[in-house]
N, C-alpha and C positions, 0 to 999 in steps of 0.2 A: 306701869308708865315710868318714863324717865323724868322725874320731878326734881332732880338735882343736877347741876352742871359744875364741873371744875374747869375753869378757864385760866389759861397761862399764856402771857404775852412775853416775848423775848426776841432778841436778835443774836445771830451767830456770825463771827467774822468769816469772810469769804474762805480763808485758808483752811477753816475747820468744817466747812458745811458738808462736804462729801462724806467725811467720816461720821460726823454727828448725825446726819439724816439717816444713814444706813443703820446705825445703832438705834436711833429713836424709832424708826419704823419697824425694824426687824427683831429687836430685842425688847426695848422699853415698853412700847405699846402693848405687845402680847403679854408681857408680864403683868401690866395693869389690868388688862382685860381677864386675867385668870383669878382676880380677886372677887369675893362675893359682892354682889350689888352693882358691880360695874357692868353696863349694858352696851356701850358703844364708845368708840374713839373717833376722832377726825383731826387732821392736821392741815393747816392753811398757810399758804404764802401770802403775806399781806403786801400792801403797796399798790393795790389795784384801784385805789381811791380812798378818800377820807384822809386821816392823819396818821394811821398806823404804818409801820414797816417792820420787817422781819417776819416772825411766825406767830400764829395763834393755835394753841392745842386745846382741844375740848374733849373733856370726858363726861359721858352721860351716865348717871347712876340712878337708882331706885328713888333715892331722896338725898338731900345734902348731907345727912349723917353718914352716908356710904363713904364719904371722903374725909370723915373725921374719926373713923375707927379702923385702922389708925389714921392720925391726922398728917397733914404734910410735914409738920415739924418732926413727928415721930418717925416718919418715913425717911427724912433726911438723915437722921441718926443711924439708920440701919443700911444705908447705901453701901454697895460693893465698892471696891477701889476703881473698877471700870466706870460705874455710874458717877462717882464723885468726879472723875476726870472729865467725862462727857458733860455733866452739869456745869462744871467749871468753864466750859466753852461759851455759855450763855452770857449775854450782856443785857443790861437795862430790862431785868425780868420784873415781871408784876403778875399777881395772881389773885383770884378770888373764887370763893365757893358760893354758888348761887342757888336760891330756891325759887321754883317757878311760882309766879303769882297768877298768870293766866296765859292762854295761848289761843291763837286761831290757826285754822288750816287754810291754806291758799288754794286757788284753782288747780295748781300743779302739785298737790301734796303727794300724789302717787310717785312722784320723781325723787322723793326723799329715799335715802338708802345707800348701801345695803342695810336692810333691817330698819333700825331707828336712827341711823347715822344721819347727821345733818347734811344739807344739799351741797351741790357743787360749788355754790357762792354763798358766802354769809357777809352781812354787815352787822358789826357789833358795837354798841355804844355802852359805856360805863360812866356814871356821873352821879353827882349829888345835887339836890335842890337847895335853893337859897333859904327857904323857910317852909313851914307847914302849909301856908297859904299857897305857895308855888307848887307844893306836892298835890294839893287839892285840885289845882288847875291842871297839872300834869296828868294826874290820874283820869280826870274828866276827859281830857283831850284824847288819851289813848282809848278810853272806853267808848266814847261817842263818835270819834273822827278817824283816828289813825288805824287802829286795829280793824274796824269795819272796811276801811279802804284796802288794807292788805289782804283781807279775806276774799276780795273779788279782783285783785290786781293780777293781770296776766304776767306769768313768769314767777309768780311768788309761790313758794312751797308752804311757807307758813311763817309765823313769828311768835316769839314768846317774851313776855315781860317777866322779869325776875328781880328779886330782892337779895341783897348780900348777906349771907350768914357769916362769912369771913371776907374781909376786904375793905379798902380805904373808902370806896365810893358805894353808896347805898343801892342805887338803881342800876339795872342793866336792860338792854333790849337786844335780842338776836333775831335778825331777819334772815330768811333762807330763799335763795333764788335758783332758777334752773341754769342761768348763765350770766356772764358779765354783760352781754349785749341786752338781754331781756331786763336785767336791773336798771341799765342805763336808760333804755328806751321808755320803760313804764314807771320806774320808781324815781329816777333822776329828776324829772320835771317837778314832782312833788316836794323834793328837798329844797327847791327854790323858795318855798314858803318861809324858810328859816330867816331869810333876809327881808321879809315883808312884815312890818309890825301890825299890819291890819289883819294878818291871818292869826289863827290860834297858835299854830307852831311858831310863828314870828313873835308872839307875845311870851310864850314859855321858854323857847330855847335860850334866849340871852340870860335867863336866870338860873341856868343849870352850870355847874362846874364840872367839865369833862375831865376824865384822865388824859394823860398826854397822848395816849394811843387811841383815843375815842373821838369820833367813830372810826373804825378801821374796816376796810373791805378785803376779803380774802378769797383766793381760789384754792380749792382742796387739792392737796397733793398726796394725802393718804386718808382713806383707801383711794387708790388711783381712779381717776375718772375713766369711764368706759369709752 
């Protein structure tokens, strides 16, 4: 199973995008996938909702340790001249290596893929909680309300709750959907609970410190959608 995810958020100035994306999709991702333990990759254009913009790259591995042998820091020291030039085009980069805590499959789990690749649309949050008491409430909310909801939500492929092995923020949640339309139609109304303090989400959400790009909604651009 793919129990580890390496997530990378970043922006690329418009004048570099065509060259960068060609390299990232045709050279960089295949090189990553040739390494032991790497199982899949997906690349998303953000700005489809939420707070994030730019791009989100996801790499799925057997475990978080897949991405620590070698580590991102060690890989950076081994980059080719071309890779250094391309990486230099990125702006406002952030990354974390995540370990899966739990997951649920949604009604449309069969639409994940190719293989184990994440779905056509993702929403990803990355955040820390204000205290252990908030984490207690947060975990109970996911276990008792949020994840059971996603497991039966039309258009939901699945969701996984994760913890950071490497990264500034401790928690992450990755939702997968079949399309932007299905996410907006079926998931969007539940997001409104965040502004209602009478709901469980409305009690927990204000006590979370989100990363600047969280939550971000992305449309997959690699592998290309059919």
